[in-house]
C-alpha positions as CSV (number, residue, x, y, z in Angstrom):
1,X,-4.8,-9.6,89.6
2,X,-1.4,-11.1,90.7
3,X,-0.6,-14.7,90.8
4,X,2.2,-16.5,92.6
5,X,4.9,-18.3,90.4
6,X,4.2,-21.9,89.8
7,X,6.8,-24.7,89.6
8,X,7.9,-26.1,86.3
9,X,7.0,-29.7,87.4
10,X,3.7,-30.5,89.1
11,X,4.1,-29.7,92.8
12,X,2.9,-32.6,95.1
13,X,0.9,-30.2,97.2
14,X,-0.8,-28.8,94.2
15,X,-1.4,-32.3,92.9
16,X,-3.0,-33.4,96.1
17,X,-5.2,-30.3,96.3
18,X,-6.3,-30.9,92.7
19,X,-7.0,-34.5,93.6
20,X,-9.3,-33.4,96.4
21,X,-11.1,-31.0,94.0
22,X,-11.0,-33.3,91.0
23,X,-8.9,-33.4,87.9
24,X,-9.1,-30.7,85.2
25,X,-11.9,-31.2,82.6
26,X,-9.2,-31.4,80.0
27,X,-5.4,-31.0,79.5
28,X,-6.0,-28.1,77.1
29,X,-8.8,-25.6,76.7
30,X,-8.8,-23.9,73.3
31,X,-11.0,-20.8,72.9
32,X,-11.8,-20.0,69.3
33,X,-13.0,-22.4,66.6
34,X,-11.4,-20.8,63.6
35,X,-8.9,-22.5,61.3
36,X,-6.0,-22.1,63.8
37,X,-8.0,-23.3,66.8
38,X,-9.3,-26.3,64.9
39,X,-5.9,-27.3,63.6
40,X,-4.3,-27.1,67.1
41,X,-7.1,-29.2,68.6
42,X,-6.4,-32.0,66.1
43,X,-2.6,-31.8,66.5
44,X,-2.9,-32.1,70.3
45,X,-5.5,-34.8,70.3
46,X,-3.5,-36.9,67.9
47,X,-0.6,-36.8,70.4
48,X,-2.8,-38.0,73.3
49,X,-3.8,-34.8,75.1
50,X,-7.4,-34.2,75.9
51,X,-8.9,-31.0,74.5
52,X,-12.0,-28.9,75.0
53,X,-12.6,-26.5,72.0
54,X,-14.9,-23.6,72.8
55,X,-16.4,-22.1,69.7
56,X,-18.6,-19.1,69.6
57,X,-20.4,-20.1,66.4
58,X,-22.2,-23.4,65.4
59,X,-20.5,-25.4,62.7
60,X,-23.4,-24.8,60.3
61,X,-22.8,-21.0,60.4
62,X,-19.1,-21.3,60.0
63,X,-19.5,-23.6,57.0
64,X,-22.1,-21.3,55.3
65,X,-21.0,-19.6,52.0
66,X,-21.9,-16.2,53.4
67,X,-19.7,-16.5,56.5
68,X,-16.3,-16.0,54.9
69,X,-15.5,-15.4,51.2
70,X,-11.7,-15.5,51.6
71,X,-9.3,-18.0,50.1
72,X,-6.0,-18.7,51.8
73,X,-2.5,-19.2,50.3
74,X,-1.3,-22.4,51.9
75,X,2.5,-22.5,51.9
76,X,4.4,-25.7,51.7
77,X,5.2,-25.6,55.4
78,X,1.5,-25.2,56.2
79,X,0.5,-28.0,53.9
80,X,2.8,-30.3,55.8
81,X,1.1,-29.3,59.1
82,X,-2.3,-30.1,57.6
83,X,-0.9,-33.4,56.2
84,X,0.6,-34.2,59.6
85,X,-2.8,-34.1,61.3
86,X,-4.4,-36.2,58.5
87,X,-6.6,-33.6,56.8
88,X,-4.7,-32.4,53.7
89,X,-5.8,-35.3,51.5
90,X,-9.4,-34.3,52.2
91,X,-8.9,-30.7,50.9
92,X,-6.3,-31.4,48.2
93,X,-8.9,-31.9,45.4
94,X,-10.1,-28.4,46.0
95,X,-6.6,-26.9,46.4
96,X,-5.1,-25.1,43.4
97,X,-1.3,-25.4,43.0
98,X,0.7,-22.1,42.6
99,X,3.4,-22.8,40.0
100,X,4.3,-19.2,39.3
101,X,4.0,-15.8,41.1
102,X,4.3,-12.6,39.1
103,X,4.9,-9.4,41.0
104,X,4.7,-6.1,39.2
105,X,4.2,-2.3,39.7
106,X,1.2,-0.9,37.9
107,X,-1.2,2.0,37.7
108,X,-4.9,1.7,37.3
109,X,-5.9,1.3,33.6
110,X,-2.3,1.2,32.4
111,X,0.0,-1.8,31.5
112,X,2.2,-3.1,34.3
113,X,5.8,-2.0,34.4
114,X,8.3,-3.8,32.2
115,X,10.5,-4.3,35.3
116,X,9.0,-7.1,37.4
117,X,9.7,-10.1,39.5
118,X,8.8,-13.6,38.5
119,X,8.9,-16.6,40.8
120,X,8.9,-20.0,39.0
121,X,8.5,-23.2,41.1
122,X,11.0,-24.9,38.7
123,X,13.7,-22.6,40.0
124,X,13.4,-23.8,43.6
125,X,16.2,-26.4,43.1
126,X,19.2,-25.0,41.2
127,X,20.9,-27.1,38.5
128,X,23.6,-29.3,39.8
129,X,27.1,-28.8,38.5
130,X,27.9,-31.0,35.5
131,X,24.3,-32.3,35.2
132,X,21.7,-31.4,32.7
133,X,18.4,-30.0,33.8
134,X,15.8,-32.8,34.3
135,X,13.9,-33.8,31.2
136,X,10.2,-34.3,30.8
137,X,10.4,-37.8,32.4
138,X,11.8,-36.4,35.7
139,X,9.7,-35.8,38.8
140,X,7.9,-32.5,38.7
141,X,9.0,-29.8,41.1
142,X,6.6,-29.2,44.0
143,X,4.3,-26.2,43.8
144,X,5.2,-23.1,45.9
145,X,1.9,-23.4,47.6
146,X,-1.8,-23.8,47.1
147,X,-4.9,-21.6,47.1
148,X,-7.8,-23.1,49.1
149,X,-11.1,-21.5,50.0
150,X,-11.4,-20.9,53.7
151,X,-14.8,-22.6,53.7
152,X,-13.2,-25.8,52.3
153,X,-10.5,-25.8,54.9
154,X,-13.1,-25.1,57.6
155,X,-15.4,-27.9,56.4
156,X,-12.6,-30.5,56.4
157,X,-11.3,-29.4,59.9
158,X,-14.7,-29.4,61.5
159,X,-15.4,-32.9,60.1
160,X,-12.1,-34.2,61.5
161,X,-12.8,-32.6,64.9
162,X,-16.2,-34.3,65.0
163,X,-14.6,-37.7,64.3
164,X,-11.6,-37.4,66.5
165,X,-11.5,-38.9,70.0
166,X,-10.1,-36.7,72.7
167,X,-11.8,-33.5,71.5
168,X,-14.9,-32.1,73.1
169,X,-16.3,-29.4,70.8
170,X,-18.6,-26.9,72.5
171,X,-20.5,-24.8,69.9
172,X,-22.0,-22.3,70.2
173,X,-20.3,-21.3,73.4
174,X,-18.7,-18.0,74.3
175,X,-15.7,-17.8,76.6
176,X,-15.9,-14.6,78.6
177,X,-13.7,-15.0,81.7
178,X,-10.4,-16.4,82.7
179,X,-9.3,-17.2,86.3
180,X,-6.9,-19.6,88.0
181,X,-6.9,-22.2,90.7
182,X,-3.9,-24.2,92.0
183,X,-2.5,-26.3,89.2
184,X,-5.1,-25.3,86.6
185,X,-6.8,-22.5,84.7
186,X,-10.6,-21.8,84.6
187,X,-12.5,-20.5,81.6
188,X,-16.0,-19.1,82.3
189,X,-18.6,-19.3,79.6
190,X,-21.4,-16.8,79.0
191,X,-24.0,-19.2,80.4
192,X,-22.1,-19.4,83.7
193,X,-20.5,-22.8,83.0
194,X,-16.8,-23.1,84.2
195,X,-14.2,-25.3,82.5
196,X,-10.8,-26.2,83.8
197,X,-7.6,-27.2,82.1
198,X,-3.8,-27.3,82.6
199,X,-3.4,-24.5,80.0
200,X,-5.7,-22.2,78.0
201,X,-4.9,-21.5,74.4
202,X,-6.4,-18.3,73.0
203,X,-7.2,-18.8,69.3
204,X,-10.1,-16.4,69.5
205,X,-9.1,-13.8,67.0
206,X,-8.0,-10.1,66.9
207,X,-10.4,-9.1,69.6
208,X,-9.4,-12.0,71.8
209,X,-11.4,-12.0,75.1
210,X,-8.8,-14.3,76.7
211,X,-6.0,-11.9,75.8
212,X,-7.9,-9.0,77.3
213,X,-8.8,-11.0,80.4
214,X,-5.1,-11.7,81.0
215,X,-4.2,-8.0,80.6
216,X,-1.9,-8.5,77.7
217,X,-1.5,-5.3,75.8
218,X,-1.1,-4.8,72.1
219,X,1.0,-2.8,69.7
220,X,-1.5,-1.9,66.9
221,X,-2.3,0.6,64.3
222,X,-5.0,0.9,61.5
223,X,-4.0,1.1,57.9
224,X,-5.9,3.7,55.8
225,X,-7.0,0.7,53.7
226,X,-9.6,-2.0,53.5
227,X,-9.3,-5.4,51.8
228,X,-12.0,-6.3,49.3
229,X,-12.4,-10.0,48.7
230,X,-14.4,-11.9,46.1
231,X,-14.3,-14.7,43.5
232,X,-14.3,-14.0,39.8
233,X,-14.9,-16.2,36.8
234,X,-12.8,-15.6,33.6
235,X,-12.7,-16.8,30.0
236,X,-9.1,-17.9,29.9
237,X,-7.1,-20.3,32.2
238,X,-5.0,-18.8,34.9
239,X,-2.3,-21.4,34.2
240,X,-1.7,-21.7,38.0
241,X,-0.1,-18.3,38.1
242,X,-0.7,-15.9,41.0
243,X,-0.5,-12.2,40.3
244,X,0.4,-9.4,42.7
245,X,0.0,-5.9,41.1
246,X,1.1,-3.0,43.3
247,X,-1.3,-0.1,42.6
248,X,-1.0,3.3,44.3
249,X,-3.9,2.5,46.7
250,X,-2.4,-0.9,47.7
251,X,-1.6,-4.4,46.4
252,X,-4.1,-6.1,44.1
253,X,-3.8,-9.9,44.0
254,X,-5.4,-12.4,41.6
255,X,-5.0,-15.9,43.0
256,X,-5.7,-19.1,41.0
257,X,-8.5,-21.3,42.2
258,X,-9.6,-24.8,41.1
259,X,-12.1,-24.7,38.2
260,X,-15.7,-25.7,39.0
261,X,-19.1,-25.6,37.2
262,X,-18.5,-21.9,36.7
263,X,-15.4,-22.6,34.7
264,X,-12.1,-20.8,35.3
265,X,-11.9,-19.1,38.7
266,X,-9.6,-16.8,40.7
267,X,-9.8,-15.2,44.1
268,X,-9.4,-11.4,44.3
269,X,-7.7,-9.7,47.3
270,X,-8.0,-6.0,46.4
271,X,-6.5,-3.4,48.8
272,X,-8.2,0.0,48.4
273,X,-8.2,3.3,50.2
274,X,-10.8,2.9,53.0
275,X,-12.9,5.9,52.0
276,X,-13.4,4.5,48.5
277,X,-14.5,1.1,49.6
278,X,-18.2,1.8,50.4
279,X,-19.1,3.2,47.0
280,X,-17.1,0.3,45.3
281,X,-19.0,-2.3,47.4
282,X,-22.3,-0.6,46.4
283,X,-21.7,-1.0,42.6
284,X,-23.9,-3.5,40.6
285,X,-22.1,-6.8,39.9
286,X,-21.3,-5.9,36.3
287,X,-19.8,-2.5,37.2
288,X,-17.9,-4.1,40.1
289,X,-16.4,-6.7,37.7
290,X,-15.5,-3.9,35.3
291,X,-13.5,-2.2,38.0
292,X,-11.6,-5.4,38.6
293,X,-11.0,-5.7,34.8
294,X,-9.8,-2.0,34.7
295,X,-7.2,-2.7,37.4
296,X,-6.0,-6.1,36.2
297,X,-6.3,-6.0,32.4
298,X,-7.5,-8.5,29.8
299,X,-5.0,-11.3,30.2
300,X,-7.7,-13.6,31.6
301,X,-10.3,-12.5,29.1
302,X,-13.7,-11.2,30.2
303,X,-14.2,-11.2,34.0
304,X,-17.4,-11.7,35.9
305,X,-18.2,-11.7,39.6
306,X,-19.2,-15.0,41.2
307,X,-21.2,-14.9,44.3
308,X,-20.8,-12.4,47.2
309,X,-18.2,-9.8,48.0
310,X,-16.7,-8.9,51.4
311,X,-14.7,-5.9,52.7
312,X,-12.4,-6.0,55.8
313,X,-10.7,-3.1,57.5
314,X,-6.9,-3.7,57.6
315,X,-4.8,-3.2,60.7
316,X,-1.6,-4.4,62.3
317,X,-1.6,-6.0,65.8
318,X,1.1,-7.6,67.9
319,X,0.7,-8.8,71.5
320,X,3.3,-7.6,73.9
321,X,3.5,-11.1,75.3
322,X,2.4,-14.4,73.7
323,X,2.1,-16.2,77.1
324,X,0.5,-15.5,80.5
325,X,-0.5,-17.4,83.6
326,X,-1.4,-20.8,82.1
327,X,-2.2,-19.1,78.9
328,X,-0.7,-19.0,75.3
329,X,-1.9,-16.9,72.4
330,X,-1.9,-18.2,68.8
331,X,-2.8,-16.9,65.4
332,X,-4.7,-13.6,65.2
333,X,-4.9,-13.4,69.0
334,X,-1.2,-12.9,69.0
335,X,-0.6,-11.1,65.7
336,X,-2.4,-9.7,62.7
337,X,-0.6,-8.5,59.6
338,X,-1.3,-6.8,56.3
339,X,-2.5,-9.3,53.7
340,X,0.1,-8.1,51.1
341,X,2.0,-11.4,51.1
342,X,-0.9,-13.8,52.0
343,X,0.9,-15.0,55.1
344,X,-1.7,-14.5,57.9
345,X,-2.9,-18.1,58.1
346,X,0.5,-19.5,57.5
347,X,1.9,-17.6,60.5
348,X,-0.9,-19.0,62.6
349,X,-0.2,-22.6,61.4
350,X,3.5,-22.1,62.3
351,X,2.3,-21.1,65.7
352,X,0.3,-24.3,65.9
353,X,3.3,-26.5,64.9
354,X,5.6,-24.9,67.5
355,X,3.1,-24.8,70.4
356,X,1.9,-28.3,69.8
357,X,5.5,-29.6,69.8
358,X,6.4,-27.8,73.1
359,X,3.2,-29.0,74.8
360,X,3.5,-32.6,73.6
361,X,7.1,-32.8,74.5
362,X,6.4,-31.5,78.0
363,X,3.5,-33.8,78.5
364,X,5.5,-36.9,77.5
365,X,8.2,-35.9,80.1
366,X,5.5,-35.6,82.8
367,X,6.0,-31.8,83.1
368,X,3.2,-29.4,83.9
369,X,2.3,-28.1,80.4
370,X,0.8,-24.9,81.7
371,X,3.8,-23.2,83.2
372,X,7.5,-22.6,82.8
373,X,9.6,-23.9,79.9
374,X,6.9,-25.3,77.6
375,X,5.2,-21.9,77.1
376,X,8.4,-19.9,77.3
377,X,10.0,-22.0,74.6
378,X,7.0,-21.4,72.4
379,X,7.2,-17.7,72.8
380,X,10.9,-17.6,72.1
381,X,10.4,-19.8,69.0
382,X,7.7,-17.8,67.4
383,X,8.1,-14.2,68.4
384,X,11.1,-13.3,66.2
385,X,9.7,-14.9,63.0
386,X,6.3,-13.2,63.5
387,X,7.9,-9.8,64.1
388,X,10.2,-10.0,61.1
389,X,7.3,-10.9,58.7
390,X,5.1,-8.2,60.3
391,X,7.8,-5.6,59.7
392,X,8.5,-6.8,56.1
393,X,4.8,-6.7,55.1
394,X,4.4,-3.2,56.7
395,X,7.4,-1.8,54.9
396,X,6.4,-3.3,51.6
397,X,2.9,-1.9,51.9
398,X,4.2,1.6,52.7
399,X,6.8,1.4,49.9
400,X,4.4,0.3,47.2
401,X,1.2,2.0,48.1
402,X,2.1,5.4,46.6
403,X,2.7,7.0,43.2
404,X,5.8,9.0,43.9
405,X,7.9,8.9,40.7
406,X,11.4,8.4,42.3
407,X,10.1,5.8,44.7
408,X,8.4,4.0,41.8
409,X,11.6,3.9,39.8
410,X,13.6,2.6,42.7
411,X,11.2,-0.2,43.6
412,X,10.8,-1.2,40.0
413,X,14.6,-1.5,39.6
414,X,14.7,-3.4,42.9
415,X,12.2,-6.0,41.6
416,X,14.1,-6.3,38.4
417,X,17.5,-6.8,40.2
418,X,16.0,-9.6,42.4
419,X,14.5,-11.2,39.3
420,X,18.1,-11.4,37.9
421,X,19.6,-13.0,41.0
422,X,18.5,-16.7,41.2
423,X,20.1,-17.5,44.6
424,X,18.3,-14.6,46.2
425,X,15.0,-15.5,44.5
426,X,15.2,-19.0,45.8
427,X,15.8,-17.7,49.3
428,X,12.8,-15.5,49.1
429,X,10.7,-18.3,47.7
430,X,11.7,-20.7,50.5
431,X,10.9,-18.0,53.1
432,X,7.4,-17.6,51.5
433,X,7.0,-21.4,51.7
434,X,7.8,-21.4,55.4
435,X,10.8,-23.6,54.9
436,X,13.5,-21.5,56.4
437,X,14.7,-21.3,60.0
438,X,14.2,-23.6,63.1
439,X,11.3,-25.7,61.8
440,X,9.0,-27.7,64.1
441,X,8.6,-31.4,63.4
442,X,5.3,-31.1,61.7
443,X,6.7,-28.6,59.2
444,X,9.7,-30.9,58.6
445,X,7.2,-33.6,57.7
446,X,7.7,-35.6,60.9
447,X,5.2,-36.8,63.4
448,X,4.7,-35.0,66.7
């Protein structure tokens, strides 16, 4: 379907026609009630835009323990976004600070290489010339990030959406169609209901129905790997250290979590060859925990499985365009990356910060938020950052997911060299924290 170009500012004829037919149901229609969609709805509503959030699942199902067993690494930039919309303080008690990250090359059942990379949060600020390092009484350096269970983030966001004026949350409701009328977009629901808004934001995941309805194509490929996710209990404290072991089948991450009634806990993100995942998932709990212990070692003492386990096929996706006719893609609808660096949700929250800023700025200037510069600025802002991180994670996964001796030696030497170069380490750490580049106001700690 083709559509005529629309003016950047609201055309009087369009406005008069819209007046005869009635105003849009909301300024913004968001399809998708995941973590990115919920966060965006709160950011826009706080700035005075009206939002309809279309969610395919009821809140009770999204909050259930069996729905999602993942935990997310919340970078400092993402923490600021969540703080800026007033929800971080609600999830902070269940957020485990990451003080150190240890990256090493390893083989199953063998000690990790002696050549490794260690990120320490105390190294983020270099010593000032002529001054001693701060003593015990000085303010503690900020963590590099936090590990928070997705169910905790989701619970807090859903409660905030329910309490926030300006947001109409439709759940369960499935968005199945996208069309256009003068001055507005129309989303059709599975029950035949039609909703109108100045702009539609597709936050509806990798299989995004809105992206497909807009005819936006993907660059994509499957990895020959799946990600196994679970929570473990262990005898010894993790000391707020996150571990990333590179095994021949893929990265194996052990991420620190807040202790609870089960004692010390960590989240496992285990990348494995896809054909080996079904028999691993079928193992009894004790045998499954023994496989984890075999890969990670005994540094945390005896390991046991807590609760359920999940497996997700891994793939890379990138939309050819982030915007369409009165449409913008955010989060997994626009891009999906390998979990090797734990940056998937962080990229989505950076999308939120950038898109919210462009829409709010245009709204305050009286511009049409669904066409022209607001959406084009968002695409320019986010596309390069997302592409660079997608390329980096893809290369790292291919480089480390093998057991070729010369390659092993080269990458181990590379890790060791970076470990001995503090300025380069600090740059990498700040990139991982989402604190490099042209930062939106929310990430700078400012209000929209």
